[in-house]
C-alpha positions in Angstrom: 0.0 0.0 0.0 1.1 3.6 -0.5 0.7 6.9 1.2 -2.9 7.6 2.2 -4.3 10.8 3.8 -4.7 10.8 7.5 -6.8 10.6 9.5 -8.2 7.5 7.9 -10.9 5.0 8.4 -11.1 1.2 7.6 -14.7 0.3 7.0 -15.6 -3.5 6.8 -18.5 -4.6 4.6 -19.8 -8.1 3.7 -21.0 -8.2 0.1 -24.7 -9.3 0.2 -26.4 -11.3 -2.4 -28.6 -8.4 -3.4 -25.5 -6.3 -4.1 -24.3 -8.7 -6.8 -25.0 -9.2 -10.5 -26.0 -12.5 -12.2 -22.3 -13.5 -12.0 -22.1 -13.2 -8.3 -19.9 -10.1 -8.6 -20.5 -6.9 -6.7 -22.6 -4.7 -9.0 -20.6 -1.7 -10.3 -22.9 1.0 -8.8 -22.8 -0.6 -5.4 -19.2 0.5 -5.0 -20.2 4.1 -4.7 -22.9 3.1 -2.1 -20.3 1.3 0.0 -17.9 4.3 -0.4 -20.8 6.4 1.1 -21.0 4.1 4.1 -17.2 4.4 4.6 -17.5 8.2 4.4 -20.2 8.2 7.1 -18.0 5.9 9.2 -15.1 8.4 8.8 -17.3 11.3 10.1 -18.7 9.1 12.9 -15.3 8.0 14.1 -14.5 11.7 14.6 -17.3 12.3 17.1 -20.3 13.2 15.0 -22.7 11.6 12.6 -23.6 12.9 9.2 -27.0 13.7 10.8 -25.2 15.9 13.3 -23.5 17.7 10.4 -26.9 18.4 8.8 -28.3 19.6 12.1 -25.5 22.2 12.2 -26.7 23.4 8.8 -24.2 21.8 6.4 -25.0 19.4 3.6 -22.4 17.7 1.4 -23.7 17.3 -2.1 -21.6 15.2 -4.4 -20.2 17.2 -7.3 -18.1 14.4 -8.8 -17.6 10.7 -8.3 -15.2 8.2 -9.7 -14.5 4.5 -9.3 -11.7 2.5 -10.9 -12.5 -1.2 -10.8 -9.3 -3.4 -10.3 -10.5 -6.8 -9.3 -14.0 -8.2 -8.6 -15.5 -8.5 -5.2 -17.9 -11.4 -4.9 -20.9 -12.5 -2.9 -20.3 -13.1 0.8 -16.7 -11.7 0.8 -15.7 -9.2 3.4 -14.2 -6.1 1.8 -12.4 -3.3 3.6 -12.8 0.3 2.5 -10.0 2.7 3.3 -11.4 6.2 3.4 -9.8 9.6 4.0 -10.0 13.2 3.0 -7.3 14.1 0.4 -8.2 17.7 -0.3 -9.7 20.6 1.8 -11.0 23.7 0.0 -12.7 26.8 1.2 -16.1 25.3 0.5 -15.4 21.8 -0.7 -13.5 18.6 0.1 -12.5 15.4 -1.6 -12.8 12.0 -0.1 -10.6 9.2 -1.5 -11.3 5.4 -1.2 -9.5 2.1 -1.7 -11.4 -1.1 -1.5 -9.4 -4.2 -0.5 -10.0 -7.8 0.1 -10.2 -8.9 3.7 -6.5 -9.6 4.2 -5.5 -6.5 2.3 -3.6 -8.4 -0.4 -5.7 -7.4 -3.4 -6.9 -4.0 -4.4 -10.4 -4.2 -5.6 -11.2 -0.6 -6.5 -10.1 3.0 -6.0 -12.4 6.0 -6.0 -13.1 9.5 -5.0 -16.0 11.8 -4.3 -15.8 15.6 -4.5 -18.3 17.4 -2.2 -19.4 21.0 -2.0 -20.4 22.4 1.4 -23.8 23.9 1.2 -26.6 25.2 3.4 -30.0 23.4 3.4 -31.1 25.6 0.5 -28.2 24.4 -1.6 -26.1 27.6 -1.4 -22.4 27.2 -1.0 -21.0 28.0 2.4 -17.4 28.5 3.7 -16.1 25.5 5.6 -16.7 26.1 9.3 -13.8 25.4 11.7 -15.7 22.7 13.6 -16.1 20.8 10.3 -12.4 21.3 9.3 -11.3 19.8 12.6 -12.6 16.4 11.3 -9.4 16.3 9.4 -7.2 16.6 12.4 -5.3 13.4 13.1 
């Protein structure tokens, strides 16, 4: 493995039958859904839930999402998603993700999501200090 932004989160996920295609492989769109769960775990591990962030008046709409598929994940496998924030802007941030097999010997996918910070009406807002502190190691 290579350098990864810190702080970081390792999120375990067991691939369910309903997340797979007819070949028993994790359906391509599910990767982004699992990345979302890892992103929520990252925030939660730093002392608040995404619901708490919203209660403070911040939403994080996705502006861009990418996923590069490296090796298939299959039904009933445990995958580990490595998640962290690679870029902090004045009113945006970028999460990066790596999905590994359970023993971290095979990279399954890499991805990123770029988020704006907005108020509940969807207007951009400057990153508050309390939110920026989520990135403190």
